[in-house]
Every structure is written in structure tokens, then in C-alpha cells.
VEXDRENGU-484202 format. One record per atom (N, C-alpha, C, O): x, y, z; residue in one letter; residue number from 0; chain. Coordinates in Angstrom, 2 decimals. Layout:
BEGIN
px	py	pz	res	n	chain
X	Y	Z	A	NUM	A
...
end
This chain:
BEGIN
px	py	pz	res	n	chain
-17.20	-57.77	27.07	X	0	A
-18.44	-58.26	26.93	X	0	A
-19.50	-57.30	28.11	X	0	A
-19.34	-57.11	29.31	X	0	A
-20.53	-56.86	27.24	X	1	A
-21.59	-56.44	28.51	X	1	A
-21.81	-57.05	29.17	X	1	A
-21.77	-58.24	28.89	X	1	A
-22.10	-56.74	30.17	X	2	A
-22.82	-57.09	31.38	X	2	A
-24.41	-57.17	31.51	X	2	A
-25.11	-56.19	31.77	X	2	A
-24.82	-58.27	31.31	X	3	A
-26.14	-58.57	31.17	X	3	A
-27.19	-58.12	31.96	X	3	A
-27.61	-59.11	32.56	X	3	A
-27.94	-56.96	32.34	X	4	A
-28.54	-56.46	32.80	X	4	A
-29.98	-56.78	32.89	X	4	A
-30.56	-57.01	31.83	X	4	A
-30.76	-56.84	34.18	X	5	A
-32.04	-57.74	34.16	X	5	A
-32.92	-56.72	33.87	X	5	A
-32.86	-55.52	34.14	X	5	A
-34.10	-57.66	33.01	X	6	A
-35.30	-56.57	32.16	X	6	A
-36.29	-56.75	33.23	X	6	A
-36.51	-57.68	34.01	X	6	A
-36.86	-55.51	33.02	X	7	A
-38.18	-55.51	34.16	X	7	A
-38.94	-55.19	32.81	X	7	A
-38.57	-54.96	31.66	X	7	A
-40.38	-55.31	33.57	X	8	A
-41.46	-54.66	32.47	X	8	A
-42.37	-53.59	33.10	X	8	A
-43.53	-53.45	32.73	X	8	A
-41.87	-52.92	33.96	X	9	A
-42.72	-51.84	34.90	X	9	A
-42.28	-50.46	34.43	X	9	A
-41.24	-50.44	33.76	X	9	A
-42.97	-49.20	34.70	X	10	A
-42.14	-47.98	34.71	X	10	A
-42.92	-47.32	33.36	X	10	A
-42.11	-46.54	32.86	X	10	A
-43.67	-47.32	32.90	X	11	A
-44.46	-47.14	31.58	X	11	A
-43.75	-46.13	31.17	X	11	A
-43.02	-45.65	32.04	X	11	A
-43.70	-45.53	29.88	X	12	A
-42.97	-44.09	29.53	X	12	A
-43.97	-43.16	29.57	X	12	A
-44.92	-43.39	28.82	X	12	A
-44.02	-42.22	30.21	X	13	A
-45.30	-41.28	30.59	X	13	A
-44.92	-40.06	29.60	X	13	A
-44.50	-39.00	30.07	X	13	A
-45.06	-40.23	28.42	X	14	A
-45.93	-39.25	27.22	X	14	A
-47.30	-40.03	26.28	X	14	A
-47.51	-41.22	26.02	X	14	A
-48.00	-38.90	25.97	X	15	A
-48.96	-39.23	25.59	X	15	A
-48.40	-39.53	23.64	X	15	A
-49.31	-39.99	22.94	X	15	A
-47.21	-39.31	23.02	X	16	A
-47.02	-39.82	21.88	X	16	A
-46.94	-41.19	21.37	X	16	A
-47.01	-41.72	20.26	X	16	A
-46.70	-41.73	23.01	X	17	A
-46.34	-43.52	22.79	X	17	A
-47.57	-44.14	22.64	X	17	A
-47.65	-45.37	22.69	X	17	A
-48.49	-43.47	22.46	X	18	A
-50.10	-43.96	22.55	X	18	A
-50.02	-44.53	20.98	X	18	A
-50.17	-45.71	20.67	X	18	A
-49.80	-43.55	20.17	X	19	A
-49.56	-43.59	18.60	X	19	A
-48.67	-45.27	18.01	X	19	A
-49.06	-46.05	17.14	X	19	A
-47.73	-45.33	18.65	X	20	A
-46.61	-46.59	18.77	X	20	A
-46.93	-47.69	19.11	X	20	A
-47.06	-47.73	20.33	X	20	A
-47.17	-48.82	18.51	X	21	A
-47.65	-50.42	18.76	X	21	A
-46.78	-50.58	20.55	X	21	A
-45.90	-49.84	20.98	X	21	A
-47.39	-51.73	21.22	X	22	A
-47.08	-52.27	22.05	X	22	A
-46.43	-53.51	22.04	X	22	A
-45.45	-53.90	22.67	X	22	A
-47.20	-54.09	21.18	X	23	A
-47.56	-55.64	20.64	X	23	A
-45.92	-55.76	19.98	X	23	A
-45.96	-56.22	18.84	X	23	A
-45.08	-55.57	20.28	X	24	A
-43.74	-55.70	19.37	X	24	A
-42.70	-56.74	20.15	X	24	A
-41.54	-56.63	19.76	X	24	A
-42.95	-57.82	21.26	X	25	A
-42.18	-58.15	21.30	X	25	A
-40.74	-58.13	22.25	X	25	A
-39.86	-58.94	22.53	X	25	A
-41.13	-56.46	22.63	X	26	A
-40.12	-56.14	23.39	X	26	A
-40.65	-56.07	24.88	X	26	A
-41.83	-56.11	25.22	X	26	A
-39.36	-55.92	25.85	X	27	A
-40.00	-55.63	27.24	X	27	A
-40.03	-54.33	27.32	X	27	A
-39.89	-53.68	26.28	X	27	A
-40.25	-53.58	28.72	X	28	A
-40.43	-52.17	28.82	X	28	A
-39.21	-51.43	28.35	X	28	A
-39.09	-50.43	27.65	X	28	A
-38.25	-52.27	29.00	X	29	A
-36.72	-50.82	29.10	X	29	A
-36.19	-50.59	27.74	X	29	A
-35.70	-49.50	27.42	X	29	A
-36.32	-51.98	26.64	X	30	A
-36.35	-51.78	25.12	X	30	A
-37.10	-50.72	24.79	X	30	A
-36.61	-49.68	24.34	X	30	A
-38.47	-50.90	25.01	X	31	A
-39.63	-49.61	24.82	X	31	A
-39.14	-48.16	24.66	X	31	A
-39.08	-47.31	23.78	X	31	A
-38.72	-48.37	26.31	X	32	A
-38.05	-46.83	26.78	X	32	A
-37.05	-46.92	25.99	X	32	A
-37.43	-46.36	24.96	X	32	A
-35.67	-47.39	25.78	X	33	A
-35.11	-47.03	25.06	X	33	A
-35.10	-46.56	23.50	X	33	A
-34.19	-45.80	23.20	X	33	A
-35.97	-46.90	22.54	X	34	A
-36.15	-46.28	21.45	X	34	A
-37.02	-45.22	21.55	X	34	A
-37.00	-44.40	20.63	X	34	A
-37.98	-45.03	22.72	X	35	A
-38.47	-44.33	22.95	X	35	A
-37.45	-42.85	23.34	X	35	A
-37.47	-41.80	22.70	X	35	A
-36.73	-43.11	24.38	X	36	A
-35.30	-41.60	24.41	X	36	A
-34.35	-41.83	23.40	X	36	A
-33.46	-40.99	23.29	X	36	A
-34.37	-42.77	22.66	X	37	A
-33.21	-42.34	21.53	X	37	A
-33.63	-41.27	20.61	X	37	A
-32.86	-40.35	20.34	X	37	A
-35.03	-41.34	20.03	X	38	A
-35.38	-40.71	19.26	X	38	A
-36.11	-39.28	19.98	X	38	A
-35.70	-38.23	19.49	X	38	A
-37.13	-39.16	21.07	X	39	A
-37.50	-38.22	21.77	X	39	A
-37.08	-37.34	22.76	X	39	A
-37.82	-36.52	23.29	X	39	A
-35.25	-37.59	23.15	X	40	A
-34.68	-37.03	23.78	X	40	A
-34.21	-35.99	23.11	X	40	A
-34.04	-34.92	23.70	X	40	A
-33.91	-36.14	21.70	X	41	A
-33.59	-34.82	20.93	X	41	A
-32.09	-34.89	20.78	X	41	A
-31.46	-33.91	20.39	X	41	A
-31.42	-36.22	21.13	X	42	A
-29.87	-36.24	21.24	X	42	A
-29.68	-37.09	19.76	X	42	A
-28.90	-36.98	18.82	X	42	A
-30.75	-37.94	20.04	X	43	A
-30.83	-39.44	19.36	X	43	A
-29.04	-39.90	19.21	X	43	A
-28.24	-40.07	18.29	X	43	A
-29.03	-39.96	20.67	X	44	A
-27.51	-40.68	21.28	X	44	A
-27.95	-41.86	21.95	X	44	A
-28.48	-41.70	23.05	X	44	A
-27.82	-43.06	21.48	X	45	A
-27.34	-44.59	22.28	X	45	A
-27.25	-44.31	23.56	X	45	A
-28.21	-44.35	24.32	X	45	A
-26.17	-44.02	23.88	X	46	A
-25.77	-44.11	25.78	X	46	A
-26.66	-43.60	26.21	X	46	A
-27.51	-44.31	26.74	X	46	A
-26.80	-42.28	26.17	X	47	A
-28.24	-41.55	26.63	X	47	A
-29.55	-42.22	26.81	X	47	A
-30.10	-42.27	27.91	X	47	A
-29.89	-42.57	26.10	X	48	A
-31.14	-43.31	25.31	X	48	A
-30.60	-44.29	26.55	X	48	A
-30.93	-43.78	27.62	X	48	A
-30.07	-45.22	26.68	X	49	A
-30.03	-46.45	27.68	X	49	A
-29.49	-46.16	28.89	X	49	A
-29.56	-47.00	29.79	X	49	A
-28.93	-45.07	29.06	X	50	A
-29.04	-44.35	30.99	X	50	A
-30.35	-43.87	31.40	X	50	A
-30.70	-43.82	32.57	X	50	A
-31.19	-43.45	30.22	X	51	A
-32.01	-42.94	30.46	X	51	A
-33.64	-44.18	30.88	X	51	A
-34.65	-44.11	31.58	X	51	A
-32.93	-45.27	29.84	X	52	A
-34.05	-45.84	29.63	X	52	A
-33.94	-47.39	31.02	X	52	A
-34.66	-48.38	31.15	X	52	A
-32.95	-47.01	31.65	X	53	A
-32.86	-47.70	33.19	X	53	A
-32.00	-48.72	33.07	X	53	A
-31.92	-49.58	33.94	X	53	A
-31.15	-48.72	31.78	X	54	A
-29.70	-49.74	32.23	X	54	A
-27.95	-48.78	32.83	X	54	A
-27.22	-47.79	32.75	X	54	A
-28.15	-49.77	33.25	X	55	A
-27.06	-49.23	34.27	X	55	A
-25.64	-49.90	34.04	X	55	A
-25.48	-51.03	33.57	X	55	A
-24.57	-48.98	34.46	X	56	A
-23.08	-49.73	34.37	X	56	A
-22.08	-48.71	34.02	X	56	A
-22.46	-47.57	33.75	X	56	A
-20.82	-49.03	34.01	X	57	A
-20.06	-48.05	33.39	X	57	A
-19.96	-47.55	32.12	X	57	A
-20.47	-48.24	31.24	X	57	A
-19.24	-46.15	31.71	X	58	A
-19.38	-45.31	30.42	X	58	A
-19.19	-46.48	29.04	X	58	A
-19.61	-46.25	27.91	X	58	A
-18.43	-47.84	29.48	X	59	A
-18.08	-48.45	28.25	X	59	A
-19.37	-49.87	28.59	X	59	A
-19.89	-50.53	27.69	X	59	A
-19.51	-49.97	29.33	X	60	A
-20.83	-51.04	29.33	X	60	A
-21.81	-50.41	28.66	X	60	A
-22.13	-50.79	27.53	X	60	A
-22.39	-49.42	29.22	X	61	A
-23.34	-48.61	28.42	X	61	A
-23.41	-48.46	27.27	X	61	A
-24.49	-48.59	26.69	X	61	A
-22.10	-48.07	26.53	X	62	A
-21.81	-48.10	25.24	X	62	A
-21.79	-49.31	24.79	X	62	A
-22.19	-49.38	23.63	X	62	A
-21.48	-50.29	25.26	X	63	A
-21.91	-51.24	24.48	X	63	A
-23.45	-52.46	24.48	X	63	A
-23.69	-53.51	23.89	X	63	A
-24.24	-51.54	25.54	X	64	A
-25.05	-52.22	25.88	X	64	A
-26.14	-51.75	24.64	X	64	A
-26.95	-52.48	24.07	X	64	A
-25.85	-50.02	24.39	X	65	A
-26.53	-49.08	23.67	X	65	A
-26.37	-49.59	21.91	X	65	A
-27.11	-49.62	20.93	X	65	A
-25.08	-49.93	22.19	X	66	A
-24.58	-50.48	20.75	X	66	A
-25.56	-52.18	20.20	X	66	A
-25.87	-52.46	19.04	X	66	A
-25.83	-53.01	21.39	X	67	A
-26.30	-53.84	21.16	X	67	A
-27.54	-53.57	20.71	X	67	A
-27.90	-54.08	19.65	X	67	A
-28.55	-52.59	21.55	X	68	A
-29.69	-52.30	21.32	X	68	A
-29.92	-52.08	19.97	X	68	A
-30.70	-52.74	19.28	X	68	A
-29.06	-50.95	19.51	X	69	A
-29.21	-50.55	18.21	X	69	A
-29.07	-51.25	17.30	X	69	A
-29.35	-50.77	16.21	X	69	A
-28.65	-52.49	17.35	X	70	A
-28.57	-53.76	16.24	X	70	A
-29.64	-54.51	16.75	X	70	A
-29.50	-55.68	16.40	X	70	A
-30.40	-54.39	17.25	X	71	A
-31.76	-55.52	17.50	X	71	A
-32.72	-54.49	16.75	X	71	A
-33.12	-53.33	16.85	X	71	A
-32.90	-55.89	15.74	X	72	A
-34.18	-55.65	14.82	X	72	A
-35.22	-55.08	15.31	X	72	A
-35.62	-53.97	14.94	X	72	A
-35.79	-55.84	16.25	X	73	A
-37.29	-54.96	16.99	X	73	A
-37.16	-53.68	17.40	X	73	A
-38.06	-52.83	17.42	X	73	A
-35.89	-53.54	17.77	X	74	A
-35.42	-51.90	18.48	X	74	A
-35.68	-50.96	17.36	X	74	A
-36.32	-49.91	17.27	X	74	A
-34.93	-51.74	16.47	X	75	A
-34.86	-50.41	15.05	X	75	A
-36.03	-50.54	14.32	X	75	A
-36.28	-49.53	13.67	X	75	A
-36.96	-51.60	14.20	X	76	A
-38.30	-51.02	13.76	X	76	A
-39.27	-50.06	14.66	X	76	A
-40.17	-49.33	14.27	X	76	A
-38.77	-50.31	16.10	X	77	A
-39.62	-49.59	16.94	X	77	A
-39.21	-47.82	16.97	X	77	A
-39.90	-46.84	17.26	X	77	A
-37.92	-47.93	16.59	X	78	A
-37.15	-46.92	16.82	X	78	A
-37.55	-45.96	15.28	X	78	A
-37.69	-44.74	15.23	X	78	A
-37.68	-46.94	14.10	X	79	A
-38.49	-46.05	12.90	X	79	A
-40.19	-45.76	13.32	X	79	A
-40.77	-44.87	12.70	X	79	A
-40.96	-46.57	14.43	X	80	A
-41.91	-46.44	14.38	X	80	A
-42.11	-44.64	15.17	X	80	A
-42.86	-43.71	14.88	X	80	A
-41.45	-44.74	15.81	X	81	A
-41.26	-43.32	16.74	X	81	A
-40.76	-42.35	15.73	X	81	A
-41.10	-41.21	16.06	X	81	A
-40.28	-42.38	14.94	X	82	A
-39.72	-41.31	13.73	X	82	A
-40.80	-41.22	12.66	X	82	A
-40.75	-40.36	11.78	X	82	A
-41.66	-42.00	12.73	X	83	A
-42.89	-41.90	12.16	X	83	A
-43.86	-41.13	12.58	X	83	A
-44.49	-40.32	11.90	X	83	A
-43.99	-41.40	13.83	X	84	A
-44.73	-40.29	14.40	X	84	A
-44.13	-38.92	14.39	X	84	A
-44.92	-37.99	14.23	X	84	A
-42.96	-38.66	14.54	X	85	A
-42.78	-37.28	14.81	X	85	A
-42.62	-36.16	13.21	X	85	A
-42.91	-34.97	13.03	X	85	A
-42.05	-37.18	12.31	X	86	A
-41.89	-36.75	10.78	X	86	A
-42.95	-36.13	10.31	X	86	A
-44.07	-36.43	10.74	X	86	A
-42.75	-35.03	9.24	X	87	A
-44.07	-34.70	8.60	X	87	A
-43.63	-35.07	6.94	X	87	A
-42.51	-35.23	6.45	X	87	A
-44.58	-35.11	6.53	X	88	A
-44.88	-35.57	4.86	X	88	A
-44.48	-34.16	3.92	X	88	A
-44.62	-33.07	4.48	X	88	A
-44.11	-34.19	2.87	X	89	A
-43.60	-33.57	1.77	X	89	A
-44.70	-32.13	1.66	X	89	A
-44.44	-30.93	1.60	X	89	A
-46.13	-32.96	1.67	X	90	A
-47.20	-31.58	1.69	X	90	A
-46.99	-30.91	2.89	X	90	A
-47.10	-29.71	2.63	X	90	A
-46.80	-31.04	3.86	X	91	A
-47.24	-31.04	5.46	X	91	A
-46.02	-29.99	5.61	X	91	A
-46.13	-28.99	6.33	X	91	A
-44.53	-30.37	4.67	X	92	A
-43.43	-29.06	5.23	X	92	A
-43.73	-28.29	4.01	X	92	A
-43.58	-27.13	4.40	X	92	A
-44.07	-28.23	2.76	X	93	A
-44.84	-27.33	2.25	X	93	A
-45.66	-26.27	2.82	X	93	A
-45.41	-25.07	2.76	X	93	A
-46.66	-26.81	3.35	X	94	A
-47.85	-25.95	3.80	X	94	A
-47.32	-25.04	5.01	X	94	A
-47.50	-23.83	5.15	X	94	A
-46.53	-26.01	5.93	X	95	A
-45.79	-24.88	7.03	X	95	A
-44.73	-23.76	6.27	X	95	A
-44.48	-22.78	6.95	X	95	A
-44.14	-23.82	5.02	X	96	A
-43.41	-23.10	4.93	X	96	A
-44.30	-22.00	4.02	X	96	A
-43.91	-20.84	4.17	X	96	A
-45.22	-22.14	3.27	X	97	A
-46.26	-21.29	2.45	X	97	A
-46.95	-20.40	3.78	X	97	A
-47.39	-19.26	3.64	X	97	A
-46.95	-21.10	4.98	X	98	A
-47.96	-20.62	6.14	X	98	A
-47.22	-19.57	6.81	X	98	A
-47.68	-18.58	7.36	X	98	A
-45.53	-20.06	6.67	X	99	A
-44.72	-18.64	7.49	X	99	A
-44.47	-17.76	6.54	X	99	A
-44.29	-16.59	6.88	X	99	A
-44.42	-18.10	5.24	X	100	A
-44.24	-17.36	3.97	X	100	A
-45.28	-15.97	4.11	X	100	A
-44.98	-14.79	4.25	X	100	A
-46.24	-16.44	4.04	X	101	A
-47.70	-15.58	3.94	X	101	A
-47.91	-15.06	5.62	X	101	A
-48.90	-14.43	5.99	X	101	A
-46.44	-15.60	6.80	X	102	A
-46.97	-14.28	7.87	X	102	A
-46.93	-12.91	7.59	X	102	A
-46.25	-12.55	6.62	X	102	A
-47.61	-11.96	8.35	X	103	A
-47.59	-10.21	8.15	X	103	A
-45.91	-10.59	9.20	X	103	A
-45.66	-11.42	10.08	X	103	A
-45.11	-9.55	8.55	X	104	A
-43.91	-9.14	9.65	X	104	A
-44.01	-8.98	10.91	X	104	A
-43.18	-9.57	11.61	X	104	A
-45.28	-7.96	11.72	X	105	A
-45.55	-7.73	12.55	X	105	A
-45.88	-8.98	13.23	X	105	A
-46.02	-8.59	14.39	X	105	A
-46.10	-10.25	13.24	X	106	A
-46.09	-11.12	13.82	X	106	A
-44.75	-12.07	14.05	X	106	A
-44.70	-13.00	14.86	X	106	A
-43.81	-11.70	13.29	X	107	A
-42.34	-12.05	13.76	X	107	A
-41.88	-11.41	15.33	X	107	A
-41.11	-10.45	15.46	X	107	A
-42.47	-12.08	16.37	X	108	A
-42.19	-10.97	17.59	X	108	A
-40.37	-11.52	18.65	X	108	A
-39.81	-11.02	19.62	X	108	A
-40.02	-12.84	17.71	X	109	A
-38.62	-13.50	18.39	X	109	A
-38.18	-13.93	16.68	X	109	A
-38.93	-14.62	15.99	X	109	A
-36.89	-13.41	16.19	X	110	A
-36.57	-13.58	14.93	X	110	A
-35.87	-15.18	14.63	X	110	A
-35.86	-15.87	13.61	X	110	A
-35.23	-15.45	16.21	X	111	A
-34.76	-17.00	16.43	X	111	A
-35.68	-17.86	16.50	X	111	A
-35.30	-19.00	16.24	X	111	A
-37.02	-17.70	16.81	X	112	A
-37.67	-18.54	16.60	X	112	A
-38.09	-18.59	15.07	X	112	A
-38.53	-19.73	14.90	X	112	A
-38.14	-17.99	14.05	X	113	A
-38.50	-18.20	13.04	X	113	A
-37.20	-19.26	12.12	X	113	A
-37.24	-20.31	11.47	X	113	A
-35.98	-18.15	12.60	X	114	A
-34.70	-18.64	12.00	X	114	A
-34.84	-20.48	12.51	X	114	A
-34.92	-21.32	11.62	X	114	A
-34.86	-20.84	13.77	X	115	A
-35.03	-22.06	13.95	X	115	A
-35.99	-23.01	13.11	X	115	A
-35.57	-24.08	12.66	X	115	A
-37.17	-22.61	12.94	X	116	A
-38.15	-23.09	12.35	X	116	A
-38.16	-23.04	10.92	X	116	A
-38.79	-23.94	10.38	X	116	A
-37.54	-22.13	10.13	X	117	A
-37.22	-22.22	8.96	X	117	A
-36.05	-23.03	8.65	X	117	A
-35.88	-23.31	7.47	X	117	A
-35.34	-23.40	9.39	X	118	A
-33.85	-24.03	9.14	X	118	A
-34.37	-25.57	9.25	X	118	A
-33.86	-26.32	8.42	X	118	A
-35.27	-26.15	10.11	X	119	A
-35.55	-27.41	10.61	X	119	A
-36.55	-27.85	9.44	X	119	A
-36.64	-29.03	9.10	X	119	A
-37.45	-26.66	8.74	X	120	A
-38.61	-26.85	7.46	X	120	A
-37.67	-27.51	6.08	X	120	A
-38.03	-28.24	5.15	X	120	A
-36.29	-26.86	6.43	X	121	A
-35.35	-26.88	5.02	X	121	A
-34.98	-28.11	5.22	X	121	A
-34.87	-28.95	4.33	X	121	A
-34.77	-28.28	6.40	X	122	A
-33.77	-29.78	6.42	X	122	A
-35.15	-30.76	6.02	X	122	A
-35.06	-31.63	5.15	X	122	A
-36.31	-30.53	6.71	X	123	A
-37.22	-32.26	6.13	X	123	A
-37.05	-31.62	5.17	X	123	A
-35.92	-32.02	4.91	X	123	A
-37.39	-30.56	4.02	X	124	A
-37.60	-30.45	2.68	X	124	A
-36.59	-30.97	1.64	X	124	A
-36.86	-31.43	0.53	X	124	A
-35.05	-30.76	2.37	X	125	A
-34.16	-31.49	2.01	X	125	A
-34.61	-33.21	1.77	X	125	A
-34.75	-33.92	0.77	X	125	A
-34.74	-33.43	3.24	X	126	A
-35.30	-35.27	3.03	X	126	A
-36.16	-35.30	2.09	X	126	A
-35.84	-35.98	1.12	X	126	A
-37.04	-34.84	2.07	X	127	A
-38.61	-35.17	0.97	X	127	A
-37.53	-34.71	-0.44	X	127	A
-38.23	-35.06	-1.39	X	127	A
-36.62	-34.30	-0.87	X	128	A
-36.03	-33.65	-2.00	X	128	A
-36.73	-32.99	-2.74	X	128	A
-36.84	-33.07	-3.96	X	128	A
-37.49	-31.96	-1.65	X	129	A
-38.38	-31.04	-2.63	X	129	A
-37.72	-30.06	-3.41	X	129	A
-38.11	-29.80	-4.55	X	129	A
-36.78	-29.52	-2.92	X	130	A
-35.66	-28.83	-3.05	X	130	A
-34.87	-29.15	-4.22	X	130	A
-34.06	-28.31	-4.60	X	130	A
-35.02	-30.54	-5.01	X	131	A
-33.80	-30.79	-5.68	X	131	A
-33.91	-29.97	-7.13	X	131	A
-34.95	-30.04	-7.79	X	131	A
-32.97	-29.35	-7.50	X	132	A
-32.17	-28.69	-8.98	X	132	A
-31.94	-29.44	-9.80	X	132	A
-32.06	-29.11	-10.98	X	132	A
-31.54	-30.61	-9.46	X	133	A
-31.21	-31.93	-11.10	X	133	A
-32.43	-32.83	-11.45	X	133	A
-33.29	-33.20	-10.65	X	133	A
-32.38	-33.12	-12.82	X	134	A
-32.78	-34.36	-12.96	X	134	A
-32.66	-35.05	-13.74	X	134	A
-31.95	-34.76	-14.70	X	134	A
-33.12	-35.93	-13.68	X	135	A
-32.16	-37.18	-14.36	X	135	A
-33.46	-37.57	-16.01	X	135	A
-34.63	-37.89	-16.20	X	135	A
-32.62	-37.34	-16.54	X	136	A
-33.71	-37.13	-17.81	X	136	A
-32.92	-38.29	-19.11	X	136	A
-33.54	-38.49	-20.16	X	136	A
-31.74	-38.88	-18.91	X	137	A
-30.99	-39.74	-19.56	X	137	A
-31.01	-41.09	-19.04	X	137	A
-31.22	-42.07	-19.75	X	137	A
-30.84	-41.11	-18.02	X	138	A
-30.71	-42.50	-17.50	X	138	A
-31.98	-43.45	-17.07	X	138	A
-31.92	-44.66	-16.91	X	138	A
-33.14	-42.63	-16.92	X	139	A
-34.26	-42.91	-15.93	X	139	A
-34.10	-43.87	-14.41	X	139	A
-34.71	-44.81	-13.92	X	139	A
-33.11	-43.16	-14.09	X	140	A
-32.51	-43.48	-12.43	X	140	A
-31.99	-45.12	-12.79	X	140	A
-32.20	-45.88	-11.85	X	140	A
-31.49	-45.62	-13.73	X	141	A
-30.43	-46.71	-13.70	X	141	A
-28.81	-46.33	-13.40	X	141	A
-28.10	-45.87	-14.30	X	141	A
-28.37	-46.55	-12.16	X	142	A
-26.74	-46.46	-12.33	X	142	A
-26.12	-46.56	-13.77	X	142	A
-26.37	-47.47	-14.56	X	142	A
-25.31	-45.53	-13.98	X	143	A
-24.85	-45.58	-14.97	X	143	A
-23.37	-45.62	-14.66	X	143	A
-23.12	-45.10	-13.57	X	143	A
-22.35	-46.07	-15.29	X	144	A
-20.85	-46.31	-15.37	X	144	A
-20.40	-45.13	-16.13	X	144	A
-21.09	-44.31	-16.74	X	144	A
-18.61	-45.21	-15.94	X	145	A
-17.86	-44.16	-16.66	X	145	A
-18.33	-44.41	-18.00	X	145	A
-18.93	-43.58	-18.69	X	145	A
-17.95	-45.88	-18.41	X	146	A
-18.23	-46.40	-20.10	X	146	A
-19.78	-46.03	-20.37	X	146	A
-20.01	-45.58	-21.49	X	146	A
-20.57	-46.13	-19.73	X	147	A
-21.78	-45.79	-20.15	X	147	A
-22.04	-44.16	-20.41	X	147	A
-23.07	-43.94	-21.04	X	147	A
-21.28	-42.99	-20.01	X	148	A
-21.43	-41.87	-20.31	X	148	A
-20.61	-41.26	-21.02	X	148	A
-20.73	-40.17	-21.57	X	148	A
-19.43	-42.24	-21.01	X	149	A
-18.19	-41.94	-22.46	X	149	A
-19.16	-42.39	-23.82	X	149	A
-19.03	-41.78	-24.88	X	149	A
-19.97	-43.29	-23.69	X	150	A
-20.52	-44.00	-25.21	X	150	A
-21.92	-42.93	-25.24	X	150	A
-22.32	-42.39	-26.27	X	150	A
-22.48	-42.80	-24.06	X	151	A
-24.00	-41.46	-24.89	X	151	A
-23.13	-40.55	-25.24	X	151	A
-23.49	-39.98	-26.27	X	151	A
-21.80	-40.04	-24.66	X	152	A
-21.17	-38.38	-24.77	X	152	A
-20.87	-38.35	-26.82	X	152	A
-21.03	-37.49	-27.68	X	152	A
-20.35	-39.83	-26.83	X	153	A
-19.63	-39.51	-28.21	X	153	A
-21.22	-40.28	-29.17	X	153	A
-20.88	-40.90	-30.18	X	153	A
-22.27	-40.27	-28.99	X	154	A
-22.88	-40.51	-29.59	X	154	A
-23.53	-39.53	-30.64	X	154	A
-24.37	-39.95	-31.43	X	154	A
end
């Protein structure tokens, strides 16, 4: 059983991006910090985020606390708010890819930077299904069973 840790409402998150996320959410400051660090630390590691947010204890205690925090509905909502601030829309991804594609070769000062950026854009593009090569033209998006496929094939 995880040790109950005293909640505090001090030490606000020192980052301007948090101003874009609501704070009238029913969470205490440490829970807000957990959601913030879970997303913005770059690791998406709940135990690390719990420690950075100010939770203390053994590794086992921290892992248990982190798990409880991730299962807290209001914290999940806060995490999604932070993710929304960071994410790009499909048109933004396409605009950035286009900008990079049109960039003159002389401006590629460090190939590692462009490789990393293109990989990130590719991942976002896949997330938004921008590069889907298959198209559903028969089921209208409905789930098909094997029997449905056999029936359609015999028609």
C-alpha cells in the first residue's frame, strides 16, 4: 500500500506554457506539477514525474503513487490539456513539411537537426493519418467479420 503523502499548494510550475492550461481543475499544486512533468519532461515516465512534482518515498512507493496519479481522472484530463498545448494539427504538420522541403540545401547547416525534425514530423503525420495508403471503400467504416468478407467475396 502506498504511503499517503501530504499535499501542498505551494511552488507553482515555473513555465510560461502552463498559462495555457486551466488551473480551476480541482487538483492541488503537486498533482498539477505531476501532470506537467509527465508531459513536458520529455520522458512520459510517471515515476520520474512524481519525483519532480515533489512526491517522496522509496522506488516502490513512488511507482505506486505514480500509478495512482495516472489513474486519477482529473489528472488524466490535465495531462491531455498539456498534450493539446504541445501537439500540432494536420495542416500545421503539412505546412512544416512543406517549409522544410522548400528550404534551400545551403540552409541545412546540421544534418542531424533536419533528420530529427523530419522524423518528428513524420511521426506527427502518422498520428494524424496524413500518409495513409489504404482506403476503405466497401464497409463505410463499419467493422466487418470474416463471414461478411466471405459473403462479399462470393457476390
